[in-house]
Structures are given as structure tokens and as C-alpha cells.
SELO-97389 format. One line per 2 residues: number of its first residue (from 0); for each residue x, y, z of N, C-alpha, C. Coordinates in steps of 0.02 Angstrom, whole numbers, plus 50000, padded with zeros to 5 digits. Each point is the difference from the previous one (the first is absolute). Layout:
REM residues N
NUM) X/Y/Z/X/Y/Z/X/Y/Z  ...
//
This chain:
REM residues 338
0) 50043/49940/50000/49957/50060/50000/50045/50062/50000  49987/50047/49953/50043/50060/49998/49979/50050/50054
2) 50041/50052/50007/49990/50048/50056/49932/50034/49996  49979/50019/49939/49935/50034/49992/49943/49956/50023
4) 50002/49936/49979/49947/49953/50021/50000/49991/50076  50060/49996/50028/50005/49992/50073/49970/50060/50036
6) 50015/50060/49973/49973/50061/50031/49924/50004/49993  49974/49978/49943/49927/49999/49990/49967/49952/50049
8) 50030/49942/50008/49972/49951/50047/50004/50026/50072  50056/50034/50016/50007/50028/50067/49946/50052/50012
10) 49988/50043/49950/49949/50052/50006/49931/49970/50014  49983/49947/49963/49936/49965/50011/49995/49972/50070
12) 50055/49968/50021/50002/49969/50067/49991/50053/50055  50036/50056/49994/49997/50053/50051/49930/50031/50003
14) 49969/50008/49942/49932/50027/49998/49951/49952/50033  50006/49936/49984/49954/49950/50028/50007/49996/50077
16) 50063/50005/50023/50012/49995/50072/49978/50061/50040  50007/50058/49970/49990/50062/50038/49938/50040/49981
18) 49975/49988/49939/49939/50035/49978/49951/49950/49969  49980/49948/50038/49958/49948/49972/49931/50026/49977
20) 49981/50059/50026/49935/50029/49982/50001/50032/49930  50060/50006/49970/50005/50028/49932/50011/49944/49949
22) 49953/49994/49953/50004/49946/49951/50040/50024/49938  50058/49968/49990/50043/50020/49944/49970/49983/49932
24) 50006/50048/49953/49981/49985/49930/50062/50004/49956  50051/50038/50022/50062/50003/49961/50056/50027/50045
26) 50061/49979/49985/50059/50025/50037/50057/50009/49951  50035/50057/50005/50059/50009/49957/50054/50036/50039
28) 50061/49993/49976/50057/50033/50034/50015/50064/49962  49997/50056/50037/50015/50064/49966/50071/50023/50015
30) 50031/49969/50050/50071/50013/50013/50029/49935/50028  50050/49973/49968/50028/49936/50021/50066/50008/50036
32) 50024/49945/50025/50067/50000/50029/50002/49991/50075  49990/49938/50021/50009/49983/50072/49956/50042/50045
34) 50033/50033/50049/49960/50037/50050/49970/50064/49971  50019/50019/49939/49971/50060/49969/49934/49985/49963
36) 49979/49937/50000/49941/49981/49961/49938/50039/50021  49963/50024/49950/49935/50033/50011/49949/49966/49955
38) 49942/49981/50029/49948/49965/49964/49940/50045/49987  49971/49994/49941/49935/50030/49987/49948/49945/50009
40) 49953/50011/50044/49952/49949/50020/49930/50020/49977  49970/49962/49956/49930/50013/49979/49954/49951/50037
42) 49947/50027/50029/49952/49959/50038/49929/50020/49982  49952/49962/50026/49930/50018/49988/49982/50064/50039
44) 50042/50019/50048/49987/50061/50040/50037/50061/49973  50040/49991/49947/50038/50057/49974/50073/49982/49988
46) 50040/50050/49982/50071/49989/49984/50043/50028/50057  50053/49962/50016/50043/50018/50056/50074/49992/49980
48) 50043/50026/50043/50072/49994/49990/50030/49969/50063  50035/49945/49992/50033/49967/50056/50075/50015/49996
50) 50026/50029/50053/50069/50023/49998/50038/49981/50064  50061/49978/49990/50044/49985/50056/50038/50063/50020
52) 50002/50015/50064/50033/50061/50024/50069/49982/50028  50052/50029/49970/50068/49982/50021/50025/50047/50057
54) 49962/49999/50054/50017/50040/50059/49992/49957/50061  50028/50023/50057/49991/49963/50062/49926/50002/50020
56) 49978/49950/50035/49929/49996/50019/49977/50059/50043  50041/50026/50047/49977/50059/50039/49990/50062/49955
58) 50040/50007/49947/49991/50055/49952/49936/49988/49960  49989/49938/49978/49940/49984/49961/49937/50015/50041
60) 50004/49986/50065/49942/50015/50043/49985/50075/49998  50053/50041/50002/49993/50073/49997/49970/50022/49933
62) 50030/49979/49945/49979/50026/49934/49930/49974/49980  49985/49938/50016/49933/49974/49983/49946/50032/50044
64) 50016/50013/50063/49952/50034/50044/49987/50071/49975  50054/50033/49977/49994/50068/49972/49957/49999/49936
66) 50011/49950/49958/49962/49996/49938/49926/49987/50014  49986/49956/50049/49930/49986/50019/49967/50063/50028
68) 50038/50039/50039/49975/50064/50027/49982/50048/49943  50046/50006/49952/49989/50045/49943/49939/49978/49959
70) 49997/49936/49987/49944/49972/49961/49933/50013/50035  50000/49990/50067/49937/50008/50038/49975/50072/50000
72) 50046/50048/49992/49977/50070/49999/49990/50026/49929  50001/49954/49951/49983/50019/49931/50058/50026/49959
74) 50062/49994/50026/50059/50021/49961/50008/49954/49940  50031/50026/49947/50008/49961/49939/50061/49954/50004
76) 49991/49947/50037/50051/49946/50004/49962/49935/49991  50036/49948/49980/49967/49935/49991/49976/49973/50067
78) 49939/49973/50001/49975/49969/50062/50037/49934/50012  50009/49983/50063/50030/49935/50018/49943/49951/50017
80) 50002/49942/49969/49949/49949/50011/50021/49957/50060  49961/49997/50054/50020/49960/50058/50001/49926/49983
82) 50044/49963/50035/50005/49928/49993/49939/49968/50034  49995/49934/49995/49944/49964/50032/50001/50010/50076
84) 50059/50015/50028/50006/50013/50072/49994/50075/50017  49979/50038/49949/49990/50072/50008/50064/50039/50015
86) 50056/49976/49972/50064/50036/50005/50015/50037/49936  50041/50052/50004/50017/50040/49941/50051/49965/49955
88) 50035/49950/50027/50049/49963/49961/50008/49930/50030  50030/49955/49961/50019/49935/50027/50074/49989/49987
90) 50029/49953/50033/50072/49989/49994/50014/49932/49967  50043/50001/49949/50020/49938/49967/50076/50002/49993
92) 50033/49949/50028/50073/49995/49998/50035/50064/50023  49973/50029/50053/50032/50058/50032/49980/50067/49972
94) 49965/50001/49943/49980/50064/49969/49925/50011/50005  49981/50063/50010/49929/50017/50001/49975/50005/49928
96) 49938/49977/49989/49966/50010/49936/49935/50036/50012  49984/50046/49955/49940/50041/50007/49959/49995/49937
98) 49933/49998/50007/49955/50000/49943/49967/50068/49996  50011/50034/49943/49974/50068/49990/49945/49999/49947
100) 49955/50049/50003/49954/50009/49944/50040/50022/49939  49977/49980/49942/50035/50017/49937/49977/50068/49976
102) 50047/50045/49985/49982/50068/49978/50017/50006/49925  49951/50019/49961/50011/50013/49928/50010/50075/49991
104) 50051/50019/49963/50011/50072/49988/50059/50010/49953  50016/50063/49989/50056/50018/49956/50062/50012/50043
106) 50055/49966/49982/50064/50010/50034/50024/50071/49988  50018/50035/50052/50025/50069/49992/50076/49999/49991
108) 50022/50022/49941/50072/50003/49986/50023/50071/50015  50015/50013/50063/50009/50069/50022/50068/50031/49982
110) 50049/49958/49984/50064/50027/49979/49996/50028/49929  49963/49963/49957/50001/50017/49929/49940/50041/49977
112) 49946/50000/50039/49938/50032/49977/49979/50055/50049  50002/50062/49976/49985/50058/50043/49929/49997/50029
114) 49952/49983/49958/49930/49997/50024/49992/49945/50053  50032/49943/49988/49998/49946/50049/50029/50023/50068
116) 50054/50040/49996/50032/50023/50061/49954/50047/50039  49966/50044/49964/49954/50047/50032/49943/49962/50036
118) 49973/49950/49964/49947/49958/50030/50027/49962/50060  50060/49972/49991/50032/49960/50053/50015/50041/50062
120) 50022/50062/49992/50015/50042/50058/49937/50016/50040  49945/50011/49964/49936/50014/50036/49977/49937/50036
122) 50008/49942/49968/49982/49936/50032/50043/49987/50061  50064/50017/49994/50047/49990/50056/49980/50044/50060
124) 49983/50063/49985/49980/50047/50053/49938/49974/50037  49952/49973/49962/49940/49973/50031/50018/49939/50044
126) 50045/49959/49974/50022/49941/50038/50033/50022/50066  50044/50050/49997/50033/50025/50060/49949/50026/50051
128) 49949/50036/49975/49948/50026/50044/49963/49943/50035  49986/49948/49961/49961/49943/50026/50037/49960/50052
130) 50067/50002/49998/50039/49957/50046/50001/50027/50072  49983/50063/50008/50005/50031/50067/49954/49964/50049
132) 50027/49987/50059/49958/49974/50054/50003/49925/50011  50037/49964/49957/50004/49928/50011/50044/49984/50060
134) 49971/49964/50047/50038/49979/50060/50017/49926/49991  50064/49982/49999/50019/49930/49986/49981/49953/50057
136) 49990/49936/49984/49987/49951/50053/50061/49997/50048  49988/49981/50063/50056/50003/50049/50057/49952/49985
138) 49985/49942/49969/50053/49949/49992/50028/49998/49929  50010/50059/49971/50029/50001/49932/50063/50044/50001
140) 50033/50001/49943/50061/50042/49993/49984/50052/49947  50016/50063/50014/49984/50052/49951/50063/50026/49966
142) 49990/50027/49939/50051/50042/49969/49984/50071/50022  50047/50033/50031/49986/50068/50024/50059/50046/49984
144) 49988/50046/49952/50053/50047/49980/49983/50071/50025  49949/50004/50043/49980/50066/50025/50055/50030/50043
146) 50025/50057/49980/50051/50036/50039/50071/49979/49985  50011/49951/49956/50069/49974/49991/50039/50034/49944
148) 49968/50043/49961/50034/50029/49942/50067/50034/50017  50003/50044/50050/50064/50034/50013/50057/49951/50014
150) 49986/49950/50041/50053/49951/50016/50020/49960/49938  49950/49982/49959/50015/49963/49938/50042/50041/49952
152) 49982/50063/49992/50039/50044/49955/50072/50004/50024  50008/50009/50067/50068/50008/50028/50040/49935/49991
154) 49967/49944/50010/50034/49935/49993/50025/49990/49928  49956/50016/49952/50019/49993/49929/50056/50048/49982
156) 49996/50061/50026/50053/50050/49988/50067/49974/50026  50000/49973/50061/50063/49973/50028/50029/49945/49957
158) 49956/49957/49973/50023/49945/49957/50031/50028/49935  49967/50050/49971/50028/50031/49939/50071/50027/50013
160) 50010/50028/50060/50066/50026/50019/50050/49943/50011  49976/49947/50034/50044/49942/50012/50024/49970/49934
162) 49953/49996/49952/50018/49969/49936/50049/50044/49961  49998/50064/50014/50051/50044/49970/50069/49982/50029
164) 50002/49990/50067/50064/49980/50032/50025/49933/49974  49953/49953/49991/50018/49934/49972/50029/50009/49930
166) 49969/50043/49960/50021/50010/49930/50070/50031/49997  50016/50040/50050/50067/50031/50002/50056/49947/50008
168) 49981/49943/50029/50049/49946/50011/50002/49949/49942  49951/50007/49953/49995/49951/49946/50020/50033/49933
170) 50032/49961/49958/50023/50030/49938/49961/49976/49938  49940/49973/50010/49962/49974/49943/49967/50059/49964
172) 49985/49993/49935/49965/50053/49963/49933/50019/50033  49965/49949/50028/49935/50014/50031/50009/50045/50062
174) 50048/49982/50043/50011/50039/50061/50025/50071/49983  50042/50005/49950/50025/50066/49980/49944/50044/49972
176) 49954/49969/49964/49942/50037/49973/49956/50023/50058  49989/49956/50049/49960/50019/50059/50032/50060/50035
178) 50066/49996/50006/50037/50054/50033/49991/50067/49965  49998/49998/49934/49992/50062/49961/49932/50034/50009
180) 49949/49960/50016/49932/50029/50004/49973/50002/50071  50035/49969/50047/49974/49993/50068/49984/50068/50033
182) 50043/50049/49991/49991/50064/50035/49934/50033/49982  49983/49997/49936/49937/50032/49977/49939/49964/50031
184) 50004/49934/50002/49945/49960/50028/49995/50012/50076  50057/50001/50034/50002/50011/50073/49971/50069/50017
186) 50014/50049/49957/49974/50068/50010/49923/50000/49997  49972/49963/49952/49927/49994/49995/49971/49970/50063
188) 50032/49946/50023/49976/49964/50059/50005/50045/50062  50055/50036/50007/50009/50044/50058/49947/50055/50002
190) 49987/50028/49941/49949/50053/49996/49931/49973/50019  49984/49939/49977/49936/49969/50016/49993/49991/50076
192) 50054/49976/50032/50000/49988/50073/49987/50067/50036  50036/50052/49980/49991/50066/50032/49929/50026/49992
194) 49975/49996/49939/49933/50027/49986/49945/49960/50035  50009/49934/50004/49950/49958/50034/49998/50017/50074
196) 50059/50011/50030/50003/50018/50071/49965/50066/50014  50001/50045/49950/49970/50066/50010/49927/50003/49976
198) 49975/49944/49973/49932/49999/49970/49946/49986/50053  49939/49994/49978/49944/49985/50046/49994/49925/50012
200) 50050/49960/49978/49995/49927/50005/49983/49976/50071  50040/50021/50049/49991/49975/50069/49931/50020/50027
202) 49982/50061/49986/49935/50027/50023/49943/49960/49968  50007/49985/49936/49947/49964/49964/49993/49929/50027
204) 50057/49967/50012/49999/49932/50028/49962/50000/50067  50014/50050/50041/49968/50006/50066/49924/50010/49991
206) 49983/50042/49952/49930/50016/49986/49961/49939/49975  50033/49959/49958/49967/49940/49972/49985/49950/50055
208) 50046/49993/50047/49989/49954/50056/50018/49928/49983  49979/49954/50043/50024/49932/49996/49973/49961/49940
210) 49934/50004/49988/49971/49960/49945/49974/50046/49945  50046/50029/49964/49981/50047/49947/50003/49967/49932
212) 50030/50035/49953/50003/49976/49931/50042/49937/49994  49982/49960/49949/50044/49944/49981/50020/50010/49927
214) 50064/49988/49986/50026/50003/49932/50000/49930/49969  49993/49998/49934/49999/49937/49964/50071/49972/49994
216) 50047/50045/49985/50072/49987/49990/50019/49969/49933  49951/49975/49963/50017/49971/49934/49945/50016/49950
218) 49974/50062/50004/49943/50020/49958/50024/50015/49929  49972/49966/49952/50020/50010/49931/49965/49952/49954
220) 50027/49990/49941/49969/49956/49951/49990/49930/50029  49940/49973/49993/49985/49934/50026/49965/50003/50068
222) 50009/50057/50035/49970/50006/50067/49945/50053/50003  49985/50031/49942/49947/50050/49997/49958/49987/49938
224) 49936/49986/50011/49954/49983/49944/49946/50053/49995  49992/50029/49941/49947/50049/49989/49935/49964/49982
226) 49948/50011/50040/49935/49969/49988/49948/50055/49998  49937/49982/49985/49948/50051/49997/49986/50029/50070
228) 50017/49963/50053/49991/50026/50068/50057/50047/50021  50057/49995/49966/50059/50039/50020/50061/49956/49996
230) 50053/50019/50035/50063/49962/49998/50002/49949/50057  50004/49937/49982/50009/49947/50049/50075/49992/50014
232) 50017/49997/50064/50070/49991/50019/50010/49928/50022  50047/49966/49968/50011/49928/50011/50067/49988/50036
234) 50010/49937/50020/50064/49978/50030/50022/50044/50059  49965/49992/50055/50014/50041/50059/50049/49966/50048
236) 50044/49957/49973/50044/49960/50042/50055/50040/50035  50012/50062/49977/50053/50041/50030/49974/50061/50036
238) 49936/50001/50016/49970/50058/50034/50040/50021/50061  50011/50066/50006/50039/50025/50057/49970/50066/50024
240) 49997/50009/50066/49982/50065/50026/50055/50049/49980  49979/50058/49973/50049/50050/49978/49961/50063/49982
242) 50036/50056/49994/49967/50058/49970/49984/49980/49928  49948/50027/49970/49976/49972/49936/50041/50019/49938
244) 50057/50033/50008/50033/50030/49942/50052/49956/49965  50021/49946/50033/50053/49959/49970/49978/49970/49933
246) 49939/49974/50000/49972/49972/49937/49998/50053/49945  49984/50062/50020/49993/50055/49951/50069/50016/49970
248) 50050/50006/50043/50068/50015/49976/50024/49948/49949  49988/49936/50015/50022/49948/49954/49968/50007/49931
250) 49935/50013/49999/49964/50006/49936/50026/50059/49959  50010/50057/50033/50023/50060/49965/50071/49989/49973
252) 50043/49972/50042/50069/49989/49979/50003/49953/49939  49961/49945/50003/50000/49952/49944/49976/50032/49936
254) 49948/50042/50005/49973/50033/49940/50052/50048/49970  50033/50039/50042/50050/50047/49975/50060/49964/49970
256) 50020/49945/50031/50056/49960/49973/49981/49971/49932  49937/49979/49993/49975/49973/49937/50002/50054/49945
258) 49980/50061/50019/49999/50056/49952/50070/50025/49983  50047/49984/50045/50070/50022/49994/50007/50077/50001
260) 49950/50033/50030/50006/50072/50010/49952/50020/50056  50025/50045/50042/49959/50023/50057/49967/50066/49982
262) 49936/50004/50017/49961/50059/49984/49965/50023/50063  50014/50062/50020/49973/50026/50063/49924/50000/50000
264) 49970/50023/49946/49926/50003/49997/49970/49931/50004  50033/49951/49969/49974/49932/50001/50004/49970/50070
266) 50056/50012/50035/50007/49975/50069/49943/50028/50043  49988/50066/49994/49948/50031/50040/49930/49976/49980
268) 49990/49989/49935/49936/49975/49976/49985/49930/50028  50051/49957/50001/49990/49932/50026/49984/50001/50075
270) 50035/50044/50036/49985/50005/50072/49929/50028/50009  49979/50046/49957/49932/50027/50003/49947/49946/49988
272) 50015/49952/49955/49954/49944/49988/49987/49962/50064  50056/49985/50035/49995/49963/50064/49964/50043/50052
274) 50019/50064/50005/49973/50044/50051/49927/50019/49988  49975/49988/49939/49929/50013/49986/49956/49952/50039
276) 50028/49943/50021/49963/49950/50040/50022/50001/50073  50065/50004/50012/50026/50005/50068/50039/50066/50005
278) 49967/50053/50023/50033/50066/50001/50064/50001/50040  50049/50039/49975/50065/50007/50034/50013/50074/50012
280) 50031/50016/50057/50021/50069/50011/50064/50013/49960  50019/50063/49994/50062/50017/49964/50060/49965/50033
282) 50000/49998/50066/50055/49969/50037/50003/49924/49988  49941/49968/49995/49998/49928/49986/50023/49985/49929
284) 49981/50043/49953/50022/49991/49930/50077/50004/49997  50027/50044/50042/50073/50009/50000/50036/49935/50017
286) 49968/49958/50041/50031/49936/50019/50008/49955/49938  49953/50006/49953/50007/49961/49937/50063/50023/49963
288) 50010/50066/49996/50059/50027/49966/50064/49977/50034  49999/50000/50067/50059/49979/50039/50014/49926/49987
290) 49947/49961/49998/50008/49927/49987/50025/49988/49929  49977/50041/49953/50024/49995/49930/50074/50019/49996
292) 50020/50048/50043/50070/50023/50000/50048/49945/50023  49979/49960/50049/50045/49947/50024/50015/49951/49943
294) 50063/49980/49990/50017/49955/49943/49981/49927/50012  49935/49987/50009/49977/49931/50014/50019/49951/49944
296) 49991/50022/49939/50012/49957/49942/50074/49979/49998  50043/50050/50009/50072/49987/49999/50019/49953/50057
298) 49976/50016/50060/50014/49958/50058/49977/49928/49987  49939/49993/49972/49972/49934/49987/50044/49959/49953
300) 50033/50034/49952/50045/49963/49955/50067/49983/50033  50032/50051/50031/50069/49988/50024/50003/49954/50061
302) 49945/49993/50036/50003/49955/50058/50010/49927/49978  49982/49986/49937/50008/49930/49976/50073/49980/49996
304) 50043/50040/49967/50071/49980/50002/50033/50010/50068  49983/50055/50035/50036/50014/50063/49975/49958/50059
306) 49935/49986/50002/49973/49965/50058/49989/49926/49987  49981/49984/49937/49980/49932/49985/50052/49961/49960
308) 50054/50036/49982/50055/49967/49966/49986/49983/49927  49948/50031/49971/49986/49988/49928/50050/50039/49958
310) 50009/49978/49938/50045/50037/49955/49970/50068/49982  50041/50051/50005/49976/50067/49981/50014/50014/49927
312) 49952/50034/49967/50009/50018/49929/50008/50075/49994  50053/50022/49969/50012/50072/49992/49943/50033/49961
314) 49976/49966/49949/49946/50028/49957/49938/50015/50043  49981/49952/50042/49941/50009/50043/50012/50053/50053
316) 50060/50001/50026/50019/50049/50051/49992/50071/49973  50027/50011/49940/49997/50067/49970/49929/50018/49979
318) 49963/49950/49975/49930/50012/49980/49959/50022/50061  50009/49965/50056/49963/50016/50061/50021/50069/50027
320) 50064/50014/49995/50025/50066/50021/49968/50056/49959  49996/49989/49934/49971/50051/49956/49925/50010/50013
322) 49965/49946/50017/49929/50006/50017/49993/50046/50062  50045/49992/50049/49997/50042/50060/50019/50073/49983
324) 50050/50007/49957/50024/50067/49983/49947/50040/49962  49962/49964/49957/49949/50033/49958/49946/50036/50040
326) 49988/49976/50061/49945/50028/50040/50018/50067/50032  50065/50014/50005/50023/50055/50043/49975/50070/49980
328) 50000/50018/49935/49976/50068/49984/49928/50012/50025  49956/49951/49991/49930/50008/50022/49995/50001/50076
330) 50036/49955/50033/49996/49997/50074/50032/50062/50032  50050/50028/49968/50030/50062/50026/49947/50055/50002
332) 49959/50002/49946/49947/50051/49998/49946/49986/50052  49978/49938/50003/49946/49982/50046/50020/50009/50073
334) 50064/49986/50015/50023/50005/50070/50037/50066/50014  50003/50042/49947/50034/50065/50005/50071/49992/50026
336) 50037/49955/49967/50070/49988/50018/50045/50043/49958  50058/50017/50026/50048/50041/49961/50032/49957/49945
//
């Protein structure tokens, strides 16, 4: 029996054991490959999606409880179908599996399509609004990034400086290239740290309180579906308490990198799309600019060779550096930097 047939048989078995009240009419694999397998389940009661969650069980308890909370208050997320024992998930071979309602809609390609991005930002803002107030069950583990930005920025800045010191001791073309561009990147990071410390960040975190907004952390193509009801937000496996702007920064940065040119009016227009649903003060908008200023993309690439021991590529290093450099004229204006 080949792997696909085995996975199909496993899907049937898991459905029969955990959802005996649902009569299968068809089953197919929409994503294959061991623990990444996702099944499309057709039954007499409707269409569902069975998915294995590659997270620890205490985290799954947090994210599935959050999704059930969102669904119960009418937020546009897939409903979770309880098992025969009325649980939100069941465990097979150490992994949690969840059965979701199937959502039909148009995939939003927000990097490449301006209209999709505008729709997606409004959907994201509504999602952020809906997440407020969820109190996690006592025996779960949460992702919580509320209040941690300043320390995270400083930690990444220190690593960028350490890697400059490492590069001074190495004579490879990659390390020498890093050395040539490190100062400019470190300057961006230092400015971000200073501006964040002087911003309304700490005050806003205090104002939001313990159970405020949750960020998706991986919002993009495949996780946002445009339907006649609005934008459905899928795959909530990485939900984290945080100020709601991290998801926004990632979308704007990806769009500008795709366009290969930064446009001040466009950056402001995109933030306005989001703020038309979840209003932001001028000071809160400034935090998006500060987050855009930090060289996240560059850091994300260089940590692979420096921290994980992967081979570094000069071409990718310079490309990532140029993506960061391209943003500076616009961010200087927005942040009124010299």
C-alpha cells in the first residue's frame, strides 16, 4: 500500500473512531506528507477539514479554545467540530488532530495584488478586534508577546553586533561582505530601539491589559479567504497575545519588497485601510513605522548562517540588505529622521 492510500485509510479510521456521528461520503488528501497531512472530509452533514497540529498539546489547548471562543462570538474563523467525547481535538500518536468546518472562498494573494491586500488588512483588523477578551483555560500554555518588543529588539541588535565581531575574525567572502554592510544595519536597529523606548508602546501595553489582542503571526496567502461574509482567517496555530501591529508590519513590508520600491503615500494608505476598521492614534501608527525600521528581514536571513550554521550566500545577503536600504527614504520622512 503506498503512502497516499495509507493516509486515506488512516483518515477514515480516525473519523470513524472520533466522529462516528458523521457519515463519510468522500475523503481526499489536500496536503500530504506524514504529520503534515490534511484531509478534506465530505459527509452527509457537510464538508470538513481534518488537520494535524504540530504543536505541544498545552499550546493546542490554548489555540483551539481561542478559536472556539472566536467562532462562538461570530468571528470569521472556521468552526471546530467537537469529537464524540465533546472535545475540541483528539490525540493520535502524540499529535492533536482537529476537525474544522470547510470554508469556500478566494485566496488573498496580498503580496502581489493590491486590492487583495486592502481587503486582507480590513479583515485582519476585524480579526484583531474580535480576539480581545479571550481568557485561556487554566491548564494550557500560551504564546504571549505582550510587552516583549523592546527586549526582543535589543537582543536582536546585540546579536547583529556580535556577528560583526565574529566576521572581523573570519576571512571568508561572506563574512567580509557582512562586515561591509553591518554598520548601516546596526544603525537602523539602534534607531528602532531608541524610538520604541520613547514611543507609546509601554503605555499601550498597560492600557490593553492581560487578555487583549491576539496576533495571527502568519497571516498571508493560504490563511486569509475572501468570502461573501468577509475575510475568513484560517490556521490559528500560532496565535499570540500581542499589540495588533506585528501582523500589519509584515504585510506592508512584504508588499513593498514585492514592488521593489517604497512609496510614502502607499504605506499610509495601507495603514488607513487597517485603521478604517481598528482605529489607531498617531502615536500607535508610529509604532508600525518603528517596527518597519528595524531590519527584521535582514536579521531573519543572517541568523541562519551565524546561529544555525547554514551556508551563507553573498547574493542573498546583499539582496536582503538592499531590501532594508530601499525603505529608508520613506521611513526617514515618516519618522522625521535626519
